PDB file of N, CA, C and O in Angstrom, chain B, residues numbered from 101:
ATOM      1  N   MET B 101       0.852  -1.174   0.000  1.00  0.00           N
ATOM      2  CA  MET B 101       0.000   0.000   0.000  1.00  0.00           C
ATOM      3  C   MET B 101       0.894   1.232   0.000  1.00  0.00           C
ATOM      4  O   MET B 101       1.821   1.345   0.801  1.00  0.00           O
ATOM      5  N   SER B 102       0.607   2.125  -0.886  1.00  0.00           N
ATOM      6  CA  SER B 102       1.361   3.370  -0.977  1.00  0.00           C
ATOM      7  C   SER B 102       1.040   4.283   0.213  1.00  0.00           C
ATOM      8  O   SER B 102      -0.088   4.289   0.706  1.00  0.00           O
ATOM      9  N   VAL B 103       2.021   5.042   0.664  1.00  0.00           N
ATOM     10  CA  VAL B 103       1.774   6.029   1.723  1.00  0.00           C
ATOM     11  C   VAL B 103       0.866   7.146   1.224  1.00  0.00           C
ATOM     12  O   VAL B 103       0.343   7.923   2.023  1.00  0.00           O
ATOM     13  N   PHE B 104       0.675   7.235  -0.093  1.00  0.00           N
ATOM     14  CA  PHE B 104      -0.204   8.248  -0.668  1.00  0.00           C
ATOM     15  C   PHE B 104      -1.633   7.741  -0.850  1.00  0.00           C
ATOM     16  O   PHE B 104      -2.498   8.494  -1.295  1.00  0.00           O
ATOM     17  N   ASP B 105      -1.895   6.477  -0.513  1.00  0.00           N
ATOM     18  CA  ASP B 105      -3.246   5.912  -0.595  1.00  0.00           C
ATOM     19  C   ASP B 105      -4.176   6.743   0.284  1.00  0.00           C
ATOM     20  O   ASP B 105      -3.861   7.018   1.442  1.00  0.00           O
ATOM     21  N   SER B 106      -5.320   7.141  -0.265  1.00  0.00           N
ATOM     22  CA  SER B 106      -6.242   7.999   0.502  1.00  0.00           C
ATOM     23  C   SER B 106      -6.790   7.304   1.739  1.00  0.00           C
ATOM     24  O   SER B 106      -7.127   7.966   2.720  1.00  0.00           O
ATOM     25  N   GLY B 107      -6.884   5.995   1.709  1.00  0.00           N
ATOM     26  CA  GLY B 107      -7.327   5.267   2.893  1.00  0.00           C
ATOM     27  C   GLY B 107      -6.304   5.341   4.006  1.00  0.00           C
ATOM     28  O   GLY B 107      -6.659   5.476   5.177  1.00  0.00           O
ATOM     29  N   PHE B 108      -5.026   5.251   3.642  1.00  0.00           N
ATOM     30  CA  PHE B 108      -3.937   5.328   4.615  1.00  0.00           C
ATOM     31  C   PHE B 108      -3.765   6.758   5.125  1.00  0.00           C
ATOM     32  O   PHE B 108      -3.646   6.986   6.329  1.00  0.00           O
ATOM     33  N   ALA B 109      -3.753   7.699   4.215  1.00  0.00           N
ATOM     34  CA  ALA B 109      -3.477   9.090   4.570  1.00  0.00           C
ATOM     35  C   ALA B 109      -4.666   9.805   5.207  1.00  0.00           C
ATOM     36  O   ALA B 109      -4.492  10.625   6.108  1.00  0.00           O
ATOM     37  N   LEU B 110      -5.877   9.493   4.736  1.00  0.00           N
ATOM     38  CA  LEU B 110      -7.053  10.251   5.173  1.00  0.00           C
ATOM     39  C   LEU B 110      -8.151   9.407   5.826  1.00  0.00           C
ATOM     40  O   LEU B 110      -9.160   9.953   6.272  1.00  0.00           O
ATOM     41  N   GLY B 111      -7.970   8.097   5.888  1.00  0.00           N
ATOM     42  CA  GLY B 111      -9.013   7.236   6.433  1.00  0.00           C
ATOM     43  C   GLY B 111     -10.191   7.103   5.488  1.00  0.00           C
ATOM     44  O   GLY B 111     -11.311   6.835   5.925  1.00  0.00           O
ATOM     45  N   ASP B 112      -9.951   7.287   4.190  1.00  0.00           N
ATOM     46  CA  ASP B 112     -11.012   7.258   3.188  1.00  0.00           C
ATOM     47  C   ASP B 112     -11.235   5.822   2.705  1.00  0.00           C
ATOM     48  O   ASP B 112     -10.647   5.390   1.713  1.00  0.00           O
ATOM     49  N   GLY B 113     -12.078   5.103   3.409  1.00  0.00           N
ATOM     50  CA  GLY B 113     -12.366   3.727   3.027  1.00  0.00           C
ATOM     51  C   GLY B 113     -13.246   3.057   4.060  1.00  0.00           C
ATOM     52  O   GLY B 113     -13.759   3.694   4.979  1.00  0.00           O
ATOM     53  N   VAL B 114     -13.406   1.770   3.889  1.00  0.00           N
ATOM     54  CA  VAL B 114     -14.180   0.959   4.827  1.00  0.00           C
ATOM     55  C   VAL B 114     -13.357  -0.275   5.179  1.00  0.00           C
ATOM     56  O   VAL B 114     -12.489  -0.693   4.413  1.00  0.00           O
ATOM     57  N   TRP B 115     -13.635  -0.848   6.337  1.00  0.00           N
ATOM     58  CA  TRP B 115     -12.937  -2.067   6.715  1.00  0.00           C
ATOM     59  C   TRP B 115     -13.840  -2.918   7.593  1.00  0.00           C
ATOM     60  O   TRP B 115     -14.790  -2.425   8.203  1.00  0.00           O
ATOM     61  N   GLU B 116     -13.528  -4.187   7.643  1.00  0.00           N
ATOM     62  CA  GLU B 116     -14.214  -5.127   8.525  1.00  0.00           C
ATOM     63  C   GLU B 116     -13.168  -6.003   9.192  1.00  0.00           C
ATOM     64  O   GLU B 116     -12.216  -6.446   8.550  1.00  0.00           O
ATOM     65  N   GLY B 117     -13.347  -6.246  10.458  1.00  0.00           N
ATOM     66  CA  GLY B 117     -12.504  -7.186  11.195  1.00  0.00           C
ATOM     67  C   GLY B 117     -13.156  -8.558  11.164  1.00  0.00           C
ATOM     68  O   GLY B 117     -14.252  -8.748  11.690  1.00  0.00           O
ATOM     69  N   LEU B 118     -12.482  -9.501  10.551  1.00  0.00           N
ATOM     70  CA  LEU B 118     -13.004 -10.863  10.415  1.00  0.00           C
ATOM     71  C   LEU B 118     -12.233 -11.797  11.332  1.00  0.00           C
ATOM     72  O   LEU B 118     -11.103 -11.500  11.720  1.00  0.00           O
ATOM     73  N   ARG B 119     -12.833 -12.913  11.676  1.00  0.00           N
ATOM     74  CA  ARG B 119     -12.148 -13.934  12.457  1.00  0.00           C
ATOM     75  C   ARG B 119     -12.275 -15.259  11.726  1.00  0.00           C
ATOM     76  O   ARG B 119     -13.375 -15.713  11.414  1.00  0.00           O
ATOM     77  N   LEU B 120     -11.132 -15.866  11.462  1.00  0.00           N
ATOM     78  CA  LEU B 120     -11.061 -17.180  10.829  1.00  0.00           C
ATOM     79  C   LEU B 120     -10.805 -18.202  11.928  1.00  0.00           C
ATOM     80  O   LEU B 120      -9.805 -18.117  12.641  1.00  0.00           O
ATOM     81  N   VAL B 121     -11.709 -19.168  12.064  1.00  0.00           N
ATOM     82  CA  VAL B 121     -11.577 -20.202  13.086  1.00  0.00           C
ATOM     83  C   VAL B 121     -11.722 -21.561  12.424  1.00  0.00           C
ATOM     84  O   VAL B 121     -12.767 -21.884  11.860  1.00  0.00           O
ATOM     85  N   LYS B 122     -10.656 -22.352  12.501  1.00  0.00           N
ATOM     86  CA  LYS B 122     -10.641 -23.702  11.921  1.00  0.00           C
ATOM     87  C   LYS B 122     -11.136 -23.704  10.479  1.00  0.00           C
ATOM     88  O   LYS B 122     -11.913 -24.573  10.082  1.00  0.00           O
ATOM     89  N   GLY B 123     -10.680 -22.720   9.694  1.00  0.00           N
ATOM     90  CA  GLY B 123     -11.003 -22.648   8.279  1.00  0.00           C
ATOM     91  C   GLY B 123     -12.329 -21.994   7.932  1.00  0.00           C
ATOM     92  O   GLY B 123     -12.691 -21.930   6.758  1.00  0.00           O
ATOM     93  N   THR B 124     -13.065 -21.503   8.933  1.00  0.00           N
ATOM     94  CA  THR B 124     -14.373 -20.875   8.699  1.00  0.00           C
ATOM     95  C   THR B 124     -14.332 -19.408   9.105  1.00  0.00           C
ATOM     96  O   THR B 124     -13.913 -19.076  10.214  1.00  0.00           O
ATOM     97  N   LEU B 125     -14.767 -18.535   8.208  1.00  0.00           N
ATOM     98  CA  LEU B 125     -14.895 -17.117   8.534  1.00  0.00           C
ATOM     99  C   LEU B 125     -16.207 -16.924   9.294  1.00  0.00           C
ATOM    100  O   LEU B 125     -17.287 -17.185   8.763  1.00  0.00           O
ATOM    101  N   ILE B 126     -16.102 -16.467  10.529  1.00  0.00           N
ATOM    102  CA  ILE B 126     -17.250 -16.335  11.427  1.00  0.00           C
ATOM    103  C   ILE B 126     -18.114 -15.142  11.015  1.00  0.00           C
ATOM    104  O   ILE B 126     -17.597 -14.058  10.748  1.00  0.00           O
ATOM    105  N   SER B 127     -19.428 -15.348  10.966  1.00  0.00           N
ATOM    106  CA  SER B 127     -20.422 -14.298  10.664  1.00  0.00           C
ATOM    107  C   SER B 127     -20.106 -13.563   9.367  1.00  0.00           C
ATOM    108  O   SER B 127     -20.250 -12.343   9.286  1.00  0.00           O
ATOM    109  N   LEU B 128     -19.676 -14.309   8.355  1.00  0.00           N
ATOM    110  CA  LEU B 128     -19.247 -13.702   7.093  1.00  0.00           C
ATOM    111  C   LEU B 128     -20.354 -12.884   6.436  1.00  0.00           C
ATOM    112  O   LEU B 128     -20.081 -11.794   5.931  1.00  0.00           O
ATOM    113  N   ASP B 129     -21.584 -13.368   6.425  1.00  0.00           N
ATOM    114  CA  ASP B 129     -22.681 -12.625   5.795  1.00  0.00           C
ATOM    115  C   ASP B 129     -22.892 -11.264   6.460  1.00  0.00           C
ATOM    116  O   ASP B 129     -23.071 -10.257   5.775  1.00  0.00           O
ATOM    117  N   ALA B 130     -22.872 -11.234   7.778  1.00  0.00           N
ATOM    118  CA  ALA B 130     -23.053  -9.969   8.496  1.00  0.00           C
ATOM    119  C   ALA B 130     -21.904  -9.008   8.201  1.00  0.00           C
ATOM    120  O   ALA B 130     -22.128  -7.808   8.041  1.00  0.00           O
ATOM    121  N   HIS B 131     -20.678  -9.523   8.127  1.00  0.00           N
ATOM    122  CA  HIS B 131     -19.532  -8.673   7.809  1.00  0.00           C
ATOM    123  C   HIS B 131     -19.638  -8.106   6.395  1.00  0.00           C
ATOM    124  O   HIS B 131     -19.347  -6.931   6.176  1.00  0.00           O
ATOM    125  N   MET B 132     -20.047  -8.922   5.449  1.00  0.00           N
ATOM    126  CA  MET B 132     -20.190  -8.450   4.064  1.00  0.00           C
ATOM    127  C   MET B 132     -21.312  -7.422   3.964  1.00  0.00           C
ATOM    128  O   MET B 132     -21.189  -6.441   3.231  1.00  0.00           O
ATOM    129  N   ASP B 133     -22.416  -7.642   4.702  1.00  0.00           N
ATOM    130  CA  ASP B 133     -23.504  -6.652   4.723  1.00  0.00           C
ATOM    131  C   ASP B 133     -22.975  -5.293   5.175  1.00  0.00           C
ATOM    132  O   ASP B 133     -23.244  -4.275   4.537  1.00  0.00           O
ATOM    133  N   ARG B 134     -22.219  -5.278   6.283  1.00  0.00           N
ATOM    134  CA  ARG B 134     -21.691  -4.015   6.814  1.00  0.00           C
ATOM    135  C   ARG B 134     -20.680  -3.389   5.872  1.00  0.00           C
ATOM    136  O   ARG B 134     -20.684  -2.174   5.670  1.00  0.00           O
ATOM    137  N   LEU B 135     -19.802  -4.219   5.287  1.00  0.00           N
ATOM    138  CA  LEU B 135     -18.790  -3.692   4.371  1.00  0.00           C
ATOM    139  C   LEU B 135     -19.446  -2.987   3.191  1.00  0.00           C
ATOM    140  O   LEU B 135     -19.081  -1.859   2.860  1.00  0.00           O
ATOM    141  N   PHE B 136     -20.412  -3.645   2.553  1.00  0.00           N
ATOM    142  CA  PHE B 136     -21.046  -3.051   1.376  1.00  0.00           C
ATOM    143  C   PHE B 136     -21.941  -1.873   1.743  1.00  0.00           C
ATOM    144  O   PHE B 136     -22.038  -0.918   0.972  1.00  0.00           O
ATOM    145  N   GLU B 137     -22.589  -1.916   2.888  1.00  0.00           N
ATOM    146  CA  GLU B 137     -23.414  -0.785   3.319  1.00  0.00           C
ATOM    147  C   GLU B 137     -22.525   0.418   3.642  1.00  0.00           C
ATOM    148  O   GLU B 137     -22.851   1.550   3.286  1.00  0.00           O
ATOM    149  N   GLY B 138     -21.408   0.168   4.315  1.00  0.00           N
ATOM    150  CA  GLY B 138     -20.469   1.247   4.611  1.00  0.00           C
ATOM    151  C   GLY B 138     -19.929   1.883   3.335  1.00  0.00           C
ATOM    152  O   GLY B 138     -19.818   3.105   3.238  1.00  0.00           O
ATOM    153  N   ALA B 139     -19.595   1.047   2.362  1.00  0.00           N
ATOM    154  CA  ALA B 139     -19.088   1.554   1.078  1.00  0.00           C
ATOM    155  C   ALA B 139     -20.152   2.392   0.372  1.00  0.00           C
ATOM    156  O   ALA B 139     -19.847   3.449  -0.181  1.00  0.00           O
ATOM    157  N   ARG B 140     -21.403   1.922   0.390  1.00  0.00           N
ATOM    158  CA  ARG B 140     -22.500   2.688  -0.226  1.00  0.00           C
ATOM    159  C   ARG B 140     -22.657   4.047   0.458  1.00  0.00           C
ATOM    160  O   ARG B 140     -22.897   5.059  -0.200  1.00  0.00           O
ATOM    161  N   SER B 141     -22.519   4.058   1.780  1.00  0.00           N
ATOM    162  CA  SER B 141     -22.768   5.297   2.526  1.00  0.00           C
ATOM    163  C   SER B 141     -21.731   6.383   2.214  1.00  0.00           C
ATOM    164  O   SER B 141     -22.014   7.567   2.391  1.00  0.00           O
ATOM    165  N   ILE B 142     -20.542   5.999   1.756  1.00  0.00           N
ATOM    166  CA  ILE B 142     -19.531   7.000   1.386  1.00  0.00           C
ATOM    167  C   ILE B 142     -19.289   7.006  -0.127  1.00  0.00           C
ATOM    168  O   ILE B 142     -18.299   7.559  -0.607  1.00  0.00           O
ATOM    169  N   ASP B 143     -20.202   6.386  -0.859  1.00  0.00           N
ATOM    170  CA  ASP B 143     -20.143   6.347  -2.321  1.00  0.00           C
ATOM    171  C   ASP B 143     -18.812   5.773  -2.828  1.00  0.00           C
ATOM    172  O   ASP B 143     -18.184   6.320  -3.735  1.00  0.00           O
ATOM    173  N   LEU B 144     -18.405   4.660  -2.218  1.00  0.00           N
ATOM    174  CA  LEU B 144     -17.160   3.983  -2.578  1.00  0.00           C
ATOM    175  C   LEU B 144     -17.485   2.726  -3.382  1.00  0.00           C
ATOM    176  O   LEU B 144     -18.186   1.836  -2.900  1.00  0.00           O
ATOM    177  N   ASP B 145     -16.981   2.663  -4.586  1.00  0.00           N
ATOM    178  CA  ASP B 145     -17.162   1.483  -5.435  1.00  0.00           C
ATOM    179  C   ASP B 145     -16.120   0.454  -5.043  1.00  0.00           C
ATOM    180  O   ASP B 145     -14.926   0.675  -5.247  1.00  0.00           O
ATOM    181  N   ILE B 146     -16.547  -0.659  -4.489  1.00  0.00           N
ATOM    182  CA  ILE B 146     -15.625  -1.707  -4.062  1.00  0.00           C
ATOM    183  C   ILE B 146     -14.934  -2.340  -5.269  1.00  0.00           C
ATOM    184  O   ILE B 146     -13.794  -2.790  -5.157  1.00  0.00           O
ATOM    185  N   GLY B 147     -15.595  -2.379  -6.397  1.00  0.00           N
ATOM    186  CA  GLY B 147     -14.970  -2.898  -7.605  1.00  0.00           C
ATOM    187  C   GLY B 147     -15.125  -4.396  -7.792  1.00  0.00           C
ATOM    188  O   GLY B 147     -14.707  -4.941  -8.813  1.00  0.00           O
ATOM    189  N   LEU B 148     -15.715  -5.058  -6.826  1.00  0.00           N
ATOM    190  CA  LEU B 148     -15.998  -6.493  -6.899  1.00  0.00           C
ATOM    191  C   LEU B 148     -17.404  -6.732  -6.385  1.00  0.00           C
ATOM    192  O   LEU B 148     -17.930  -5.947  -5.595  1.00  0.00           O
ATOM    193  N   SER B 149     -18.005  -7.813  -6.833  1.00  0.00           N
ATOM    194  CA  SER B 149     -19.292  -8.230  -6.265  1.00  0.00           C
ATOM    195  C   SER B 149     -19.038  -8.798  -4.866  1.00  0.00           C
ATOM    196  O   SER B 149     -17.894  -9.025  -4.473  1.00  0.00           O
ATOM    197  N   ARG B 150     -20.092  -9.016  -4.149  1.00  0.00           N
ATOM    198  CA  ARG B 150     -19.995  -9.641  -2.822  1.00  0.00           C
ATOM    199  C   ARG B 150     -19.250 -10.974  -2.921  1.00  0.00           C
ATOM    200  O   ARG B 150     -18.350 -11.248  -2.128  1.00  0.00           O
ATOM    201  N   GLN B 151     -19.630 -11.796  -3.899  1.00  0.00           N
ATOM    202  CA  GLN B 151     -18.971 -13.094  -4.083  1.00  0.00           C
ATOM    203  C   GLN B 151     -17.514 -12.905  -4.494  1.00  0.00           C
ATOM    204  O   GLN B 151     -16.659 -13.704  -4.114  1.00  0.00           O
ATOM    205  N   GLY B 152     -17.223 -11.871  -5.258  1.00  0.00           N
ATOM    206  CA  GLY B 152     -15.851 -11.576  -5.647  1.00  0.00           C
ATOM    207  C   GLY B 152     -14.976 -11.237  -4.453  1.00  0.00           C
ATOM    208  O   GLY B 152     -13.827 -11.672  -4.374  1.00  0.00           O
ATOM    209  N   VAL B 153     -15.522 -10.455  -3.518  1.00  0.00           N
ATOM    210  CA  VAL B 153     -14.787 -10.106  -2.299  1.00  0.00           C
ATOM    211  C   VAL B 153     -14.540 -11.357  -1.466  1.00  0.00           C
ATOM    212  O   VAL B 153     -13.427 -11.581  -0.989  1.00  0.00           O
ATOM    213  N   ILE B 154     -15.575 -12.170  -1.293  1.00  0.00           N
ATOM    214  CA  ILE B 154     -15.437 -13.396  -0.506  1.00  0.00           C
ATOM    215  C   ILE B 154     -14.380 -14.308  -1.122  1.00  0.00           C
ATOM    216  O   ILE B 154     -13.564 -14.888  -0.406  1.00  0.00           O
ATOM    217  N   LYS B 155     -14.394 -14.435  -2.449  1.00  0.00           N
ATOM    218  CA  LYS B 155     -13.413 -15.282  -3.131  1.00  0.00           C
ATOM    219  C   LYS B 155     -12.004 -14.729  -2.946  1.00  0.00           C
ATOM    220  O   LYS B 155     -11.072 -15.495  -2.704  1.00  0.00           O
ATOM    221  N   ALA B 156     -11.831 -13.415  -3.056  1.00  0.00           N
ATOM    222  CA  ALA B 156     -10.513 -12.804  -2.876  1.00  0.00           C
ATOM    223  C   ALA B 156      -9.985 -13.044  -1.463  1.00  0.00           C
ATOM    224  O   ALA B 156      -8.806 -13.349  -1.279  1.00  0.00           O
ATOM    225  N   VAL B 157     -10.855 -12.907  -0.473  1.00  0.00           N
ATOM    226  CA  VAL B 157     -10.454 -13.156   0.915  1.00  0.00           C
ATOM    227  C   VAL B 157     -10.065 -14.621   1.085  1.00  0.00           C
ATOM    228  O   VAL B 157      -9.013 -14.929   1.644  1.00  0.00           O
ATOM    229  N   GLN B 158     -10.920 -15.522   0.601  1.00  0.00           N
ATOM    230  CA  GLN B 158     -10.655 -16.953   0.766  1.00  0.00           C
ATOM    231  C   GLN B 158      -9.385 -17.365   0.022  1.00  0.00           C
ATOM    232  O   GLN B 158      -8.592 -18.150   0.543  1.00  0.00           O
ATOM    233  N   ASP B 159      -9.189 -16.849  -1.176  1.00  0.00           N
ATOM    234  CA  ASP B 159      -7.970 -17.150  -1.940  1.00  0.00           C
ATOM    235  C   ASP B 159      -6.722 -16.702  -1.178  1.00  0.00           C
ATOM    236  O   ASP B 159      -5.720 -17.416  -1.143  1.00  0.00           O
ATOM    237  N   THR B 160      -6.790 -15.516  -0.569  1.00  0.00           N
ATOM    238  CA  THR B 160      -5.657 -14.998   0.198  1.00  0.00           C
ATOM    239  C   THR B 160      -5.369 -15.878   1.407  1.00  0.00           C
ATOM    240  O   THR B 160      -4.212 -16.186   1.694  1.00  0.00           O
ATOM    241  N   LEU B 161      -6.412 -16.281   2.113  1.00  0.00           N
ATOM    242  CA  LEU B 161      -6.234 -17.154   3.270  1.00  0.00           C
ATOM    243  C   LEU B 161      -5.648 -18.497   2.847  1.00  0.00           C
ATOM    244  O   LEU B 161      -4.749 -19.026   3.501  1.00  0.00           O
ATOM    245  N   ASP B 162      -6.163 -19.040   1.752  1.00  0.00           N
ATOM    246  CA  ASP B 162      -5.675 -20.329   1.254  1.00  0.00           C
ATOM    247  C   ASP B 162      -4.216 -20.262   0.841  1.00  0.00           C
ATOM    248  O   ASP B 162      -3.430 -21.145   1.183  1.00  0.00           O
ATOM    249  N   ARG B 163      -3.847 -19.216   0.104  1.00  0.00           N
ATOM    250  CA  ARG B 163      -2.456 -19.065  -0.359  1.00  0.00           C
ATOM    251  C   ARG B 163      -1.479 -18.967   0.802  1.00  0.00           C
ATOM    252  O   ARG B 163      -0.323 -19.375   0.689  1.00  0.00           O
ATOM    253  N   ASN B 164      -1.949 -18.428   1.912  1.00  0.00           N
ATOM    254  CA  ASN B 164      -1.087 -18.259   3.080  1.00  0.00           C
ATOM    255  C   ASN B 164      -1.219 -19.393   4.089  1.00  0.00           C
ATOM    256  O   ASN B 164      -0.601 -19.356   5.153  1.00  0.00           O
ATOM    257  N   GLY B 165      -2.023 -20.398   3.756  1.00  0.00           N
ATOM    258  CA  GLY B 165      -2.172 -21.563   4.629  1.00  0.00           C
ATOM    259  C   GLY B 165      -2.784 -21.251   5.978  1.00  0.00           C
ATOM    260  O   GLY B 165      -2.489 -21.923   6.967  1.00  0.00           O
ATOM    261  N   MET B 166      -3.635 -20.238   6.028  1.00  0.00           N
ATOM    262  CA  MET B 166      -4.218 -19.831   7.311  1.00  0.00           C
ATOM    263  C   MET B 166      -5.489 -20.622   7.604  1.00  0.00           C
ATOM    264  O   MET B 166      -6.322 -20.830   6.723  1.00  0.00           O
ATOM    265  N   THR B 167      -5.623 -21.058   8.853  1.00  0.00           N
ATOM    266  CA  THR B 167      -6.836 -21.764   9.279  1.00  0.00           C
ATOM    267  C   THR B 167      -7.491 -21.095  10.478  1.00  0.00           C
ATOM    268  O   THR B 167      -8.703 -21.206  10.664  1.00  0.00           O
ATOM    269  N   THR B 168      -6.703 -20.400  11.295  1.00  0.00           N
ATOM    270  CA  THR B 168      -7.237 -19.678  12.447  1.00  0.00           C
ATOM    271  C   THR B 168      -6.448 -18.380  12.586  1.00  0.00           C
ATOM    272  O   THR B 168      -5.234 -18.395  12.789  1.00  0.00           O
ATOM    273  N   ALA B 169      -7.153 -17.260  12.475  1.00  0.00           N
ATOM    274  CA  ALA B 169      -6.465 -15.961  12.550  1.00  0.00           C
ATOM    275  C   ALA B 169      -7.464 -14.822  12.562  1.00  0.00           C
ATOM    276  O   ALA B 169      -8.566 -14.960  12.031  1.00  0.00           O
ATOM    277  N   PRO B 170      -7.091 -13.684  13.167  1.00  0.00           N
ATOM    278  CA  PRO B 170      -7.872 -12.466  12.974  1.00  0.00           C
ATOM    279  C   PRO B 170      -7.489 -11.874  11.619  1.00  0.00           C
ATOM    280  O   PRO B 170      -6.334 -11.971  11.206  1.00  0.00           O
ATOM    281  N   CYS B 171      -8.437 -11.268  10.934  1.00  0.00           N
ATOM    282  CA  CYS B 171      -8.186 -10.704   9.609  1.00  0.00           C
ATOM    283  C   CYS B 171      -8.835  -9.330   9.519  1.00  0.00           C
ATOM    284  O   CYS B 171      -9.913  -9.107  10.069  1.00  0.00           O
ATOM    285  N   ARG B 172      -8.178  -8.421   8.831  1.00  0.00           N
ATOM    286  CA  ARG B 172      -8.784  -7.110   8.583  1.00  0.00           C
ATOM    287  C   ARG B 172      -8.892  -6.913   7.085  1.00  0.00           C
ATOM    288  O   ARG B 172      -7.887  -6.907   6.373  1.00  0.00           O
ATOM    289  N   LEU B 173     -10.114  -6.754   6.611  1.00  0.00           N
ATOM    290  CA  LEU B 173     -10.387  -6.514   5.205  1.00  0.00           C
ATOM    291  C   LEU B 173     -10.577  -5.012   5.018  1.00  0.00           C
ATOM    292  O   LEU B 173     -11.495  -4.423   5.590  1.00  0.00           O
ATOM    293  N   MET B 174      -9.706  -4.388   4.213  1.00  0.00           N
ATOM    294  CA  MET B 174      -9.753  -2.951   3.999  1.00  0.00           C
ATOM    295  C   MET B 174      -9.985  -2.635   2.520  1.00  0.00           C
ATOM    296  O   MET B 174      -9.354  -3.227   1.645  1.00  0.00           O
ATOM    297  N   VAL B 175     -10.894  -1.703   2.253  1.00  0.00           N
ATOM    298  CA  VAL B 175     -11.173  -1.241   0.893  1.00  0.00           C
ATOM    299  C   VAL B 175     -11.050   0.280   0.914  1.00  0.00           C
ATOM    300  O   VAL B 175     -11.735   0.958   1.680  1.00  0.00           O
ATOM    301  N   THR B 176     -10.157   0.814   0.051  1.00  0.00           N
ATOM    302  CA  THR B 176      -9.953   2.255  -0.009  1.00  0.00           C
ATOM    303  C   THR B 176     -10.124   2.732  -1.446  1.00  0.00           C
ATOM    304  O   THR B 176     -10.236   1.925  -2.369  1.00  0.00           O
ATOM    305  N   ARG B 177     -10.143   4.028  -1.622  1.00  0.00           N
ATOM    306  CA  ARG B 177     -10.214   4.583  -2.972  1.00  0.00           C
ATOM    307  C   ARG B 177      -8.874   4.496  -3.695  1.00  0.00           C
ATOM    308  O   ARG B 177      -8.797   4.734  -4.900  1.00  0.00           O
ATOM    309  N   GLY B 178      -7.828   4.157  -2.964  1.00  0.00           N
ATOM    310  CA  GLY B 178      -6.554   3.849  -3.558  1.00  0.00           C
ATOM    311  C   GLY B 178      -5.685   4.989  -3.862  1.00  0.00           C
ATOM    312  O   GLY B 178      -4.580   4.804  -4.372  1.00  0.00           O
TER     313      GLY B 178
END
């Protein structure tokens, strides 16, 4: 992430704190609801569908071999 990213420099974005337990993301639907509602409220285009975001998160967890961990999903205007 660039130090010039508006999310980093100005807090311009949305985020959700997720918890991965034994390979399962806890309360994933509720987290996605809040993420997309938060993005709508500040007119932020996430650039992916809900399923696209879930797939990106799961792919990242899989590539890193994670099964239990706290996770922070951040979306900024870049």
